[in-house]
TORKOL-4160 file (C-alpha; in steps of 0.2 Angstrom, whole numbers, padded with zeros to 4 digits, m for minus):
451
<pt num="1" X="m0049" Y="0003" Z="m0098"/>
<pt num="2" X="m0051" Y="m0013" Z="m0108"/>
<pt num="3" X="m0031" Y="m0017" Z="m0112"/>
<pt num="4" X="m0037" Y="m0027" Z="m0129"/>
<pt num="5" X="m0042" Y="m0011" Z="m0136"/>
<pt num="6" X="m0028" Y="m0003" Z="m0131"/>
<pt num="7" X="m0013" Y="m0004" Z="m0146"/>
<pt num="8" X="m0001" Y="0008" Z="m0138"/>
<pt num="9" X="0004" Y="0016" Z="m0121"/>
<pt num="10" X="0014" Y="0032" Z="m0120"/>
<pt num="11" X="0023" Y="0036" Z="m0102"/>
<pt num="12" X="0026" Y="0052" Z="m0096"/>
<pt num="13" X="0041" Y="0049" Z="m0085"/>
<pt num="14" X="0045" Y="0033" Z="m0091"/>
<pt num="15" X="0062" Y="0032" Z="m0081"/>
<pt num="16" X="0053" Y="0030" Z="m0062"/>
<pt num="17" X="0055" Y="0011" Z="m0057"/>
<pt num="18" X="0037" Y="0010" Z="m0055"/>
<pt num="19" X="0034" Y="0017" Z="m0073"/>
<pt num="20" X="0047" Y="0008" Z="m0080"/>
<pt num="21" X="0040" Y="m0010" Z="m0072"/>
<pt num="22" X="0024" Y="m0005" Z="m0081"/>
<pt num="23" X="0032" Y="m0003" Z="m0098"/>
<pt num="24" X="0040" Y="m0019" Z="m0097"/>
<pt num="25" X="0024" Y="m0024" Z="m0092"/>
<pt num="26" X="0013" Y="m0019" Z="m0109"/>
<pt num="27" X="0028" Y="m0022" Z="m0119"/>
<pt num="28" X="0030" Y="m0039" Z="m0115"/>
<pt num="29" X="0012" Y="m0041" Z="m0118"/>
<pt num="30" X="0017" Y="m0033" Z="m0134"/>
<pt num="31" X="0010" Y="m0017" Z="m0133"/>
<pt num="32" X="0020" Y="m0003" Z="m0144"/>
<pt num="33" X="0029" Y="0006" Z="m0130"/>
<pt num="34" X="0036" Y="0025" Z="m0130"/>
<pt num="35" X="0039" Y="0037" Z="m0118"/>
<pt num="36" X="0048" Y="0054" Z="m0110"/>
<pt num="37" X="0061" Y="0054" Z="m0096"/>
<pt num="38" X="0069" Y="0069" Z="m0090"/>
<pt num="39" X="0086" Y="0063" Z="m0090"/>
<pt num="40" X="0095" Y="0047" Z="m0096"/>
<pt num="41" X="0097" Y="0032" Z="m0083"/>
<pt num="42" X="0102" Y="0015" Z="m0083"/>
<pt num="43" X="0083" Y="0013" Z="m0082"/>
<pt num="44" X="0079" Y="0020" Z="m0098"/>
<pt num="45" X="0094" Y="0014" Z="m0106"/>
<pt num="46" X="0087" Y="m0002" Z="m0104"/>
<pt num="47" X="0072" Y="0000" Z="m0108"/>
<pt num="48" X="0078" Y="0009" Z="m0124"/>
<pt num="49" X="0090" Y="m0006" Z="m0128"/>
<pt num="50" X="0074" Y="m0017" Z="m0128"/>
<pt num="51" X="0066" Y="m0006" Z="m0142"/>
<pt num="52" X="0057" Y="0007" Z="m0135"/>
<pt num="53" X="0055" Y="0024" Z="m0142"/>
<pt num="54" X="0062" Y="0037" Z="m0126"/>
<pt num="55" X="0067" Y="0055" Z="m0128"/>
<pt num="56" X="0072" Y="0067" Z="m0114"/>
<pt num="57" X="0066" Y="0084" Z="m0119"/>
<pt num="58" X="0047" Y="0089" Z="m0115"/>
<pt num="59" X="0043" Y="0094" Z="m0134"/>
<pt num="60" X="0027" Y="0087" Z="m0141"/>
<pt num="61" X="0036" Y="0084" Z="m0159"/>
<pt num="62" X="0047" Y="0072" Z="m0151"/>
<pt num="63" X="0032" Y="0060" Z="m0147"/>
<pt num="64" X="0031" Y="0047" Z="m0161"/>
<pt num="65" X="0016" Y="0051" Z="m0174"/>
<pt num="66" X="0005" Y="0036" Z="m0171"/>
<pt num="67" X="0004" Y="0041" Z="m0153"/>
<pt num="68" X="m0001" Y="0058" Z="m0157"/>
<pt num="69" X="m0013" Y="0054" Z="m0168"/>
<pt num="70" X="m0023" Y="0038" Z="m0162"/>
<pt num="71" X="m0032" Y="0043" Z="m0146"/>
<pt num="72" X="m0045" Y="0029" Z="m0146"/>
<pt num="73" X="m0031" Y="0015" Z="m0146"/>
<pt num="74" X="m0019" Y="0027" Z="m0135"/>
<pt num="75" X="m0015" Y="0025" Z="m0118"/>
<pt num="76" X="m0005" Y="0039" Z="m0107"/>
<pt num="77" X="0001" Y="0033" Z="m0091"/>
<pt num="78" X="0010" Y="0049" Z="m0081"/>
<pt num="79" X="0018" Y="0049" Z="m0063"/>
<pt num="80" X="0012" Y="0061" Z="m0051"/>
<pt num="81" X="0031" Y="0069" Z="m0052"/>
<pt num="82" X="0024" Y="0075" Z="m0066"/>
<pt num="83" X="0019" Y="0095" Z="m0066"/>
<pt num="84" X="0003" Y="0099" Z="m0074"/>
<pt num="85" X="0011" Y="0112" Z="m0085"/>
<pt num="86" X="0021" Y="0098" Z="m0094"/>
<pt num="87" X="0016" Y="0100" Z="m0113"/>
<pt num="88" X="0017" Y="0081" Z="m0117"/>
<pt num="89" X="0004" Y="0081" Z="m0103"/>
<pt num="90" X="m0007" Y="0097" Z="m0108"/>
<pt num="91" X="m0005" Y="0090" Z="m0127"/>
<pt num="92" X="m0013" Y="0073" Z="m0122"/>
<pt num="93" X="m0024" Y="0080" Z="m0108"/>
<pt num="94" X="m0034" Y="0092" Z="m0121"/>
<pt num="95" X="m0034" Y="0081" Z="m0134"/>
<pt num="96" X="m0046" Y="0067" Z="m0131"/>
<pt num="97" X="m0034" Y="0054" Z="m0125"/>
<pt num="98" X="m0037" Y="0042" Z="m0110"/>
<pt num="99" X="m0026" Y="0048" Z="m0096"/>
<pt num="100" X="m0020" Y="0038" Z="m0082"/>
<pt num="101" X="m0010" Y="0039" Z="m0066"/>
<pt num="102" X="0003" Y="0025" Z="m0064"/>
<pt num="103" X="m0005" Y="0021" Z="m0047"/>
<pt num="104" X="m0023" Y="0017" Z="m0058"/>
<pt num="105" X="m0016" Y="0008" Z="m0072"/>
<pt num="106" X="m0008" Y="m0003" Z="m0058"/>
<pt num="107" X="m0023" Y="m0006" Z="m0049"/>
<pt num="108" X="m0035" Y="m0010" Z="m0066"/>
<pt num="109" X="m0020" Y="m0023" Z="m0070"/>
<pt num="110" X="m0021" Y="m0034" Z="m0055"/>
<pt num="111" X="m0038" Y="m0031" Z="m0046"/>
<pt num="112" X="m0043" Y="m0051" Z="m0058"/>
<pt num="113" X="m0028" Y="m0058" Z="m0050"/>
<pt num="114" X="m0023" Y="m0064" Z="m0032"/>
<pt num="115" X="m0016" Y="m0048" Z="m0028"/>
<pt num="116" X="m0001" Y="m0048" Z="m0012"/>
<pt num="117" X="m0001" Y="m0030" Z="m0008"/>
<pt num="118" X="0014" Y="m0025" Z="0004"/>
<pt num="119" X="0011" Y="m0008" Z="0011"/>
<pt num="120" X="0023" Y="0003" Z="0024"/>
<pt num="121" X="0032" Y="0019" Z="0023"/>
<pt num="122" X="0049" Y="0008" Z="0024"/>
<pt num="123" X="0054" Y="m0008" Z="0020"/>
<pt num="124" X="0040" Y="m0011" Z="0004"/>
<pt num="125" X="0053" Y="m0015" Z="m0009"/>
<pt num="126" X="0062" Y="m0028" Z="0000"/>
<pt num="127" X="0047" Y="m0036" Z="0006"/>
<pt num="128" X="0040" Y="m0038" Z="m0010"/>
<pt num="129" X="0056" Y="m0044" Z="m0018"/>
<pt num="130" X="0057" Y="m0057" Z="m0005"/>
<pt num="131" X="0039" Y="m0061" Z="m0009"/>
<pt num="132" X="0041" Y="m0063" Z="m0027"/>
<pt num="133" X="0056" Y="m0074" Z="m0025"/>
<pt num="134" X="0047" Y="m0084" Z="m0013"/>
<pt num="135" X="0035" Y="m0088" Z="m0024"/>
<pt num="136" X="0044" Y="m0091" Z="m0041"/>
<pt num="137" X="0055" Y="m0102" Z="m0030"/>
<pt num="138" X="0039" Y="m0112" Z="m0023"/>
<pt num="139" X="0031" Y="m0113" Z="m0043"/>
<pt num="140" X="0019" Y="m0099" Z="m0039"/>
<pt num="141" X="0017" Y="m0091" Z="m0056"/>
<pt num="142" X="0015" Y="m0073" Z="m0053"/>
<pt num="143" X="0017" Y="m0056" Z="m0061"/>
<pt num="144" X="0028" Y="m0045" Z="m0049"/>
<pt num="145" X="0029" Y="m0026" Z="m0052"/>
<pt num="146" X="0043" Y="m0020" Z="m0039"/>
<pt num="147" X="0051" Y="m0004" Z="m0031"/>
<pt num="148" X="0069" Y="m0010" Z="m0036"/>
<pt num="149" X="0080" Y="m0021" Z="m0046"/>
<pt num="150" X="0079" Y="m0038" Z="m0038"/>
<pt num="151" X="0097" Y="m0046" Z="m0037"/>
<pt num="152" X="0087" Y="m0064" Z="m0039"/>
<pt num="153" X="0078" Y="m0058" Z="m0056"/>
<pt num="154" X="0089" Y="m0043" Z="m0061"/>
<pt num="155" X="0074" Y="m0034" Z="m0064"/>
<pt num="156" X="0061" Y="m0023" Z="m0058"/>
<pt num="157" X="0049" Y="m0035" Z="m0066"/>
<pt num="158" X="0042" Y="m0054" Z="m0067"/>
<pt num="159" X="0028" Y="m0060" Z="m0077"/>
<pt num="160" X="0026" Y="m0078" Z="m0076"/>
<pt num="161" X="0009" Y="m0079" Z="m0075"/>
<pt num="162" X="m0007" Y="m0070" Z="m0072"/>
<pt num="163" X="m0017" Y="m0079" Z="m0058"/>
<pt num="164" X="m0005" Y="m0072" Z="m0043"/>
<pt num="165" X="0002" Y="m0053" Z="m0043"/>
<pt num="166" X="0014" Y="m0045" Z="m0031"/>
<pt num="167" X="0015" Y="m0026" Z="m0030"/>
<pt num="168" X="0020" Y="m0011" Z="m0018"/>
<pt num="169" X="0006" Y="m0002" Z="m0011"/>
<pt num="170" X="0013" Y="0015" Z="m0012"/>
<pt num="171" X="0008" Y="0027" Z="m0001"/>
<pt num="172" X="0014" Y="0043" Z="m0009"/>
<pt num="173" X="0002" Y="0052" Z="m0016"/>
<pt num="174" X="m0012" Y="0041" Z="m0010"/>
<pt num="175" X="m0007" Y="0029" Z="m0024"/>
<pt num="176" X="m0011" Y="0011" Z="m0016"/>
<pt num="177" X="m0031" Y="0017" Z="m0013"/>
<pt num="178" X="m0031" Y="0009" Z="m0030"/>
<pt num="179" X="m0028" Y="m0008" Z="m0026"/>
<pt num="180" X="m0040" Y="m0021" Z="m0020"/>
<pt num="181" X="m0028" Y="m0035" Z="m0013"/>
<pt num="182" X="m0033" Y="m0054" Z="m0007"/>
<pt num="183" X="m0019" Y="m0052" Z="0005"/>
<pt num="184" X="m0008" Y="m0037" Z="0012"/>
<pt num="185" X="0004" Y="m0033" Z="0025"/>
<pt num="186" X="0008" Y="m0015" Z="0033"/>
<pt num="187" X="0027" Y="m0016" Z="0040"/>
<pt num="188" X="0028" Y="0004" Z="0047"/>
<pt num="189" X="0017" Y="0019" Z="0047"/>
<pt num="190" X="0031" Y="0033" Z="0053"/>
<pt num="191" X="0027" Y="0050" Z="0047"/>
<pt num="192" X="0033" Y="0054" Z="0029"/>
<pt num="193" X="0027" Y="0063" Z="0014"/>
<pt num="194" X="0019" Y="0077" Z="0024"/>
<pt num="195" X="0019" Y="0089" Z="0007"/>
<pt num="196" X="0004" Y="0076" Z="0003"/>
<pt num="197" X="m0005" Y="0071" Z="0020"/>
<pt num="198" X="m0002" Y="0088" Z="0029"/>
<pt num="199" X="0002" Y="0078" Z="0047"/>
<pt num="200" X="0006" Y="0060" Z="0052"/>
<pt num="201" X="m0014" Y="0056" Z="0059"/>
<pt num="202" X="m0019" Y="0060" Z="0041"/>
<pt num="203" X="m0006" Y="0047" Z="0034"/>
<pt num="204" X="m0010" Y="0035" Z="0048"/>
<pt num="205" X="m0031" Y="0036" Z="0043"/>
<pt num="206" X="m0025" Y="0032" Z="0026"/>
<pt num="207" X="m0016" Y="0017" Z="0029"/>
<pt num="208" X="m0033" Y="0013" Z="0039"/>
<pt num="209" X="m0042" Y="0016" Z="0024"/>
<pt num="210" X="m0030" Y="0004" Z="0013"/>
<pt num="211" X="m0034" Y="m0009" Z="0025"/>
<pt num="212" X="m0052" Y="m0009" Z="0022"/>
<pt num="213" X="m0049" Y="m0012" Z="0002"/>
<pt num="214" X="m0045" Y="m0029" Z="0005"/>
<pt num="215" X="m0056" Y="m0041" Z="m0005"/>
<pt num="216" X="m0069" Y="m0051" Z="0005"/>
<pt num="217" X="m0059" Y="m0065" Z="0017"/>
<pt num="218" X="m0043" Y="m0056" Z="0011"/>
<pt num="219" X="m0029" Y="m0056" Z="0025"/>
<pt num="220" X="m0020" Y="m0043" Z="0035"/>
<pt num="221" X="m0001" Y="m0044" Z="0041"/>
<pt num="222" X="0002" Y="m0029" Z="0053"/>
<pt num="223" X="0020" Y="m0028" Z="0061"/>
<pt num="224" X="0016" Y="m0032" Z="0080"/>
<pt num="225" X="0014" Y="m0013" Z="0089"/>
<pt num="226" X="0006" Y="m0005" Z="0075"/>
<pt num="227" X="m0014" Y="0001" Z="0078"/>
<pt num="228" X="m0023" Y="m0010" Z="0067"/>
<pt num="229" X="m0031" Y="m0024" Z="0067"/>
<pt num="230" X="m0022" Y="m0041" Z="0058"/>
<pt num="231" X="m0013" Y="m0055" Z="0061"/>
<pt num="232" X="0005" Y="m0048" Z="0069"/>
<pt num="233" X="0022" Y="m0053" Z="0065"/>
<pt num="234" X="0036" Y="m0048" Z="0076"/>
<pt num="235" X="0053" Y="m0055" Z="0083"/>
<pt num="236" X="0053" Y="m0063" Z="0103"/>
<pt num="237" X="0037" Y="m0057" Z="0107"/>
<pt num="238" X="0018" Y="m0063" Z="0107"/>
<pt num="239" X="0015" Y="m0062" Z="0088"/>
<pt num="240" X="0004" Y="m0072" Z="0077"/>
<pt num="241" X="0021" Y="m0077" Z="0068"/>
<pt num="242" X="0037" Y="m0074" Z="0077"/>
<pt num="243" X="0056" Y="m0077" Z="0075"/>
<pt num="244" X="0065" Y="m0082" Z="0091"/>
<pt num="245" X="0083" Y="m0090" Z="0097"/>
<pt num="246" X="0092" Y="m0078" Z="0083"/>
<pt num="247" X="0110" Y="m0083" Z="0081"/>
<pt num="248" X="0122" Y="m0075" Z="0070"/>
<pt num="249" X="0135" Y="m0085" Z="0059"/>
<pt num="250" X="0147" Y="m0081" Z="0048"/>
<pt num="251" X="0136" Y="m0063" Z="0044"/>
<pt num="252" X="0119" Y="m0077" Z="0041"/>
<pt num="253" X="0106" Y="m0076" Z="0054"/>
<pt num="254" X="0100" Y="m0092" Z="0062"/>
<pt num="255" X="0083" Y="m0094" Z="0069"/>
<pt num="256" X="0065" Y="m0102" Z="0075"/>
<pt num="257" X="0050" Y="m0096" Z="0065"/>
<pt num="258" X="0033" Y="m0100" Z="0072"/>
<pt num="259" X="0017" Y="m0098" Z="0065"/>
<pt num="260" X="0001" Y="m0102" Z="0074"/>
<pt num="261" X="0000" Y="m0120" Z="0067"/>
<pt num="262" X="0018" Y="m0125" Z="0067"/>
<pt num="263" X="0037" Y="m0122" Z="0071"/>
<pt num="264" X="0054" Y="m0121" Z="0060"/>
<pt num="265" X="0070" Y="m0124" Z="0067"/>
<pt num="266" X="0087" Y="m0118" Z="0059"/>
<pt num="267" X="0080" Y="m0107" Z="0046"/>
<pt num="268" X="0092" Y="m0095" Z="0037"/>
<pt num="269" X="0092" Y="m0077" Z="0029"/>
<pt num="270" X="0107" Y="m0068" Z="0023"/>
<pt num="271" X="0102" Y="m0050" Z="0024"/>
<pt num="272" X="0109" Y="m0039" Z="0040"/>
<pt num="273" X="0097" Y="m0030" Z="0050"/>
<pt num="274" X="0083" Y="m0034" Z="0061"/>
<pt num="275" X="0069" Y="m0023" Z="0052"/>
<pt num="276" X="0075" Y="m0039" Z="0037"/>
<pt num="277" X="0073" Y="m0050" Z="0047"/>
<pt num="278" X="0054" Y="m0043" Z="0050"/>
<pt num="279" X="0052" Y="m0039" Z="0031"/>
<pt num="280" X="0057" Y="m0058" Z="0026"/>
<pt num="281" X="0045" Y="m0065" Z="0040"/>
<pt num="282" X="0029" Y="m0055" Z="0031"/>
<pt num="283" X="0035" Y="m0062" Z="0015"/>
<pt num="284" X="0034" Y="m0080" Z="0022"/>
<pt num="285" X="0019" Y="m0076" Z="0030"/>
<pt num="286" X="0011" Y="m0068" Z="0014"/>
<pt num="287" X="0018" Y="m0082" Z="0002"/>
<pt num="288" X="0007" Y="m0096" Z="0013"/>
<pt num="289" X="m0007" Y="m0087" Z="0008"/>
<pt num="290" X="m0004" Y="m0092" Z="m0011"/>
<pt num="291" X="m0002" Y="m0108" Z="m0004"/>
<pt num="292" X="0018" Y="m0111" Z="m0005"/>
<pt num="293" X="0022" Y="m0126" Z="0006"/>
<pt num="294" X="0030" Y="m0118" Z="0023"/>
<pt num="295" X="0046" Y="m0130" Z="0023"/>
<pt num="296" X="0050" Y="m0126" Z="0005"/>
<pt num="297" X="0048" Y="m0107" Z="0012"/>
<pt num="298" X="0060" Y="m0108" Z="0023"/>
<pt num="299" X="0072" Y="m0116" Z="0011"/>
<pt num="300" X="0069" Y="m0101" Z="m0001"/>
<pt num="301" X="0073" Y="m0087" Z="0013"/>
<pt num="302" X="0089" Y="m0093" Z="0012"/>
<pt num="303" X="0094" Y="m0091" Z="m0005"/>
<pt num="304" X="0086" Y="m0072" Z="m0007"/>
<pt num="305" X="0101" Y="m0062" Z="m0014"/>
<pt num="306" X="0096" Y="m0044" Z="m0010"/>
<pt num="307" X="0089" Y="m0028" Z="m0020"/>
<pt num="308" X="0099" Y="m0017" Z="m0027"/>
<pt num="309" X="0101" Y="m0001" Z="m0014"/>
<pt num="310" X="0095" Y="m0008" Z="m0001"/>
<pt num="311" X="0111" Y="m0012" Z="0011"/>
<pt num="312" X="0118" Y="m0021" Z="m0004"/>
<pt num="313" X="0138" Y="m0026" Z="m0002"/>
<pt num="314" X="0147" Y="m0017" Z="m0017"/>
<pt num="315" X="0164" Y="m0023" Z="m0006"/>
<pt num="316" X="0167" Y="m0035" Z="0006"/>
<pt num="317" X="0183" Y="m0041" Z="0012"/>
<pt num="318" X="0193" Y="m0042" Z="0028"/>
<pt num="319" X="0202" Y="m0025" Z="0026"/>
<pt num="320" X="0186" Y="m0017" Z="0017"/>
<pt num="321" X="0167" Y="m0017" Z="0017"/>
<pt num="322" X="0158" Y="m0005" Z="0006"/>
<pt num="323" X="0137" Y="m0005" Z="0008"/>
<pt num="324" X="0125" Y="0005" Z="m0001"/>
<pt num="325" X="0107" Y="0009" Z="0004"/>
<pt num="326" X="0091" Y="0018" Z="m0002"/>
<pt num="327" X="0088" Y="0023" Z="0016"/>
<pt num="328" X="0081" Y="0043" Z="0015"/>
<pt num="329" X="0072" Y="0043" Z="0033"/>
<pt num="330" X="0079" Y="0045" Z="0051"/>
<pt num="331" X="0070" Y="0027" Z="0055"/>
<pt num="332" X="0077" Y="0019" Z="0038"/>
<pt num="333" X="0097" Y="0028" Z="0043"/>
<pt num="334" X="0093" Y="0021" Z="0062"/>
<pt num="335" X="0091" Y="0003" Z="0053"/>
<pt num="336" X="0107" Y="0003" Z="0045"/>
<pt num="337" X="0118" Y="0010" Z="0060"/>
<pt num="338" X="0108" Y="m0006" Z="0069"/>
<pt num="339" X="0112" Y="m0017" Z="0057"/>
<pt num="340" X="0131" Y="m0011" Z="0053"/>
<pt num="341" X="0133" Y="m0010" Z="0073"/>
<pt num="342" X="0126" Y="m0030" Z="0074"/>
<pt num="343" X="0136" Y="m0035" Z="0057"/>
<pt num="344" X="0152" Y="m0025" Z="0058"/>
<pt num="345" X="0154" Y="m0023" Z="0078"/>
<pt num="346" X="0170" Y="m0012" Z="0082"/>
<pt num="347" X="0174" Y="m0005" Z="0064"/>
<pt num="348" X="0178" Y="0013" Z="0059"/>
<pt num="349" X="0164" Y="0017" Z="0049"/>
<pt num="350" X="0160" Y="0032" Z="0039"/>
<pt num="351" X="0142" Y="0036" Z="0032"/>
<pt num="352" X="0139" Y="0047" Z="0017"/>
<pt num="353" X="0121" Y="0052" Z="0015"/>
<pt num="354" X="0113" Y="0064" Z="0003"/>
<pt num="355" X="0096" Y="0071" Z="0010"/>
<pt num="356" X="0082" Y="0071" Z="m0001"/>
<pt num="357" X="0068" Y="0084" Z="m0003"/>
<pt num="358" X="0070" Y="0101" Z="0006"/>
<pt num="359" X="0051" Y="0096" Z="0013"/>
<pt num="360" X="0056" Y="0080" Z="0020"/>
<pt num="361" X="0074" Y="0088" Z="0026"/>
<pt num="362" X="0062" Y="0102" Z="0038"/>
<pt num="363" X="0049" Y="0091" Z="0042"/>
<pt num="364" X="0063" Y="0078" Z="0051"/>
<pt num="365" X="0079" Y="0090" Z="0053"/>
<pt num="366" X="0080" Y="0085" Z="0072"/>
<pt num="367" X="0077" Y="0067" Z="0069"/>
<pt num="368" X="0089" Y="0067" Z="0054"/>
<pt num="369" X="0103" Y="0073" Z="0064"/>
<pt num="370" X="0101" Y="0062" Z="0079"/>
<pt num="371" X="0101" Y="0047" Z="0067"/>
<pt num="372" X="0116" Y="0054" Z="0057"/>
<pt num="373" X="0124" Y="0057" Z="0073"/>
<pt num="374" X="0124" Y="0040" Z="0079"/>
<pt num="375" X="0139" Y="0037" Z="0066"/>
<pt num="376" X="0156" Y="0044" Z="0072"/>
<pt num="377" X="0160" Y="0049" Z="0053"/>
<pt num="378" X="0148" Y="0057" Z="0040"/>
<pt num="379" X="0150" Y="0067" Z="0026"/>
<pt num="380" X="0133" Y="0077" Z="0022"/>
<pt num="381" X="0130" Y="0081" Z="0003"/>
<pt num="382" X="0118" Y="0095" Z="m0004"/>
<pt num="383" X="0098" Y="0091" Z="m0003"/>
<pt num="384" X="0093" Y="0081" Z="m0019"/>
<pt num="385" X="0078" Y="0092" Z="m0024"/>
<pt num="386" X="0069" Y="0080" Z="m0033"/>
<pt num="387" X="0050" Y="0086" Z="m0038"/>
<pt num="388" X="0054" Y="0102" Z="m0026"/>
<pt num="389" X="0059" Y="0119" Z="m0027"/>
<pt num="390" X="0073" Y="0126" Z="m0013"/>
<pt num="391" X="0065" Y="0130" Z="0004"/>
<pt num="392" X="0073" Y="0146" Z="0013"/>
<pt num="393" X="0085" Y="0141" Z="0026"/>
<pt num="394" X="0082" Y="0122" Z="0023"/>
<pt num="395" X="0100" Y="0118" Z="0017"/>
<pt num="396" X="0114" Y="0103" Z="0020"/>
<pt num="397" X="0123" Y="0115" Z="0031"/>
<pt num="398" X="0108" Y="0121" Z="0042"/>
<pt num="399" X="0106" Y="0101" Z="0045"/>
<pt num="400" X="0125" Y="0098" Z="0050"/>
<pt num="401" X="0124" Y="0112" Z="0063"/>
<pt num="402" X="0109" Y="0101" Z="0071"/>
<pt num="403" X="0122" Y="0085" Z="0071"/>
<pt num="404" X="0132" Y="0081" Z="0087"/>
<pt num="405" X="0146" Y="0069" Z="0083"/>
<pt num="406" X="0163" Y="0078" Z="0080"/>
<pt num="407" X="0168" Y="0071" Z="0063"/>
<pt num="408" X="0155" Y="0078" Z="0053"/>
<pt num="409" X="0159" Y="0087" Z="0036"/>
<pt num="410" X="0147" Y="0097" Z="0022"/>
<pt num="411" X="0156" Y="0091" Z="0003"/>
<pt num="412" X="0151" Y="0090" Z="m0015"/>
<pt num="413" X="0150" Y="0075" Z="m0023"/>
<pt num="414" X="0166" Y="0080" Z="m0032"/>
<pt num="415" X="0176" Y="0078" Z="m0015"/>
<pt num="416" X="0167" Y="0060" Z="m0009"/>
<pt num="417" X="0185" Y="0049" Z="m0019"/>
<pt num="418" X="0196" Y="0061" Z="m0010"/>
<pt num="419" X="0188" Y="0062" Z="0006"/>
<pt num="420" X="0186" Y="0042" Z="0008"/>
<pt num="421" X="0204" Y="0039" Z="0005"/>
<pt num="422" X="0209" Y="0053" Z="0017"/>
<pt num="423" X="0198" Y="0045" Z="0032"/>
<pt num="424" X="0202" Y="0026" Z="0028"/>
<pt num="425" X="0187" Y="0018" Z="0035"/>
<pt num="426" X="0185" Y="0002" Z="0038"/>
<pt num="427" X="0166" Y="0001" Z="0033"/>
<pt num="428" X="0159" Y="0013" Z="0022"/>
<pt num="429" X="0140" Y="0016" Z="0021"/>
<pt num="430" X="0132" Y="0027" Z="0004"/>
<pt num="431" X="0112" Y="0034" Z="0011"/>
<pt num="432" X="0101" Y="0042" Z="0000"/>
<pt num="433" X="0086" Y="0040" Z="m0011"/>
<pt num="434" X="0095" Y="0055" Z="m0024"/>
<pt num="435" X="0106" Y="0053" Z="m0037"/>
<pt num="436" X="0121" Y="0047" Z="m0024"/>
<pt num="437" X="0116" Y="0030" Z="m0031"/>
<pt num="438" X="0127" Y="0035" Z="m0048"/>
<pt num="439" X="0142" Y="0038" Z="m0037"/>
<pt num="440" X="0140" Y="0020" Z="m0031"/>
<pt num="441" X="0149" Y="0014" Z="m0046"/>
<pt num="442" X="0162" Y="0027" Z="m0047"/>
<pt num="443" X="0166" Y="0024" Z="m0028"/>
<pt num="444" X="0167" Y="0005" Z="m0031"/>
<pt num="445" X="0178" Y="0005" Z="m0045"/>
<pt num="446" X="0190" Y="0017" Z="m0037"/>
<pt num="447" X="0190" Y="0007" Z="m0020"/>
<pt num="448" X="0193" Y="m0011" Z="m0028"/>
<pt num="449" X="0208" Y="m0002" Z="m0038"/>
<pt num="450" X="0214" Y="0004" Z="m0022"/>
<pt num="451" X="0213" Y="m0010" Z="m0013"/>
């Protein structure tokens, strides 16, 4: 792919978080950009407001004429979530267009940069957002493609220079095998995406293969305990990069940070949860590889604001706390529970969870039940299907029966506000990777008014 010969880029599935970042990139470098998505969303509205032509019906007649008539100078980018029978995809496929997956394009864009790639089944978005924040604060000019909306940039994309790049190394559909990073990390390798990999062993093998894609002389950072060879990071252990002597003051972590060469005392970080401390630590370690001064990095850790839908405080006052999180795997739900228990002990907590994918619910049903049962009070929504068709016998009622907490209930989205007011929690948590995020604005508005 020669970017200089491309005049326009058409996206099939432009509203995805990764696709929209690429769309912003091509618009930024003055290529014409248009696309299709199944449904309108805040992301597509924002893209459209910047001048990008977007439509929401699978109809080749809706594609702008200049894109359809110039196969030589038009690049078509698609997401794996788009079915192969999609009529627009089939048109471009059968008419000589250059068609590439999002991951291929990301790999081509970043291959000639000093690429810092964040891999792992959990923590990619937060870690890469911290990393981008640290690099920006220490003057490193880079391009960042993020899997969420950074509250520091108010975007999932940042372009300040092309010498360095920050990317999420996504294991879904083996997308990260298109990357060739200079520096990489692996935050976790819990079983997930078994609809793609078949079993946990194949997933682990693919992570090992990803680590072999480092450029010569590249550095790999691995969370201590994972079965990979690299520089380790951890909390109160024998890691190469380690956090020690943790205190919590007014909701802020204060700790010592040790590297192989130095020790920094009194470092501050404001995102709750030990998992977020680990994310911050490895982002710090990776940023050092880009030449950022450690003391400046420590200062920048204290100013990281966060990522939308990653333990995001929507309301925080003495009487009521509302937290929203993207958690959609048992390990992530456990991390949310532990962060809430640590930061807000002895509070009445109500968790609302929307399962994501029938296959994931089926594959991890017992683990979901165990993690959700740790919460005293749970409201369960129907499974968000995303790209899948229903699986017989797999639904939220089936999951609810596996849970052991006494105050658990299956509800519709229309019942959310009624149930919150009825249960009157001190801490409310919404979790899930589906469209539960669209309910957050309604909840926040109603509960702010009620307060």
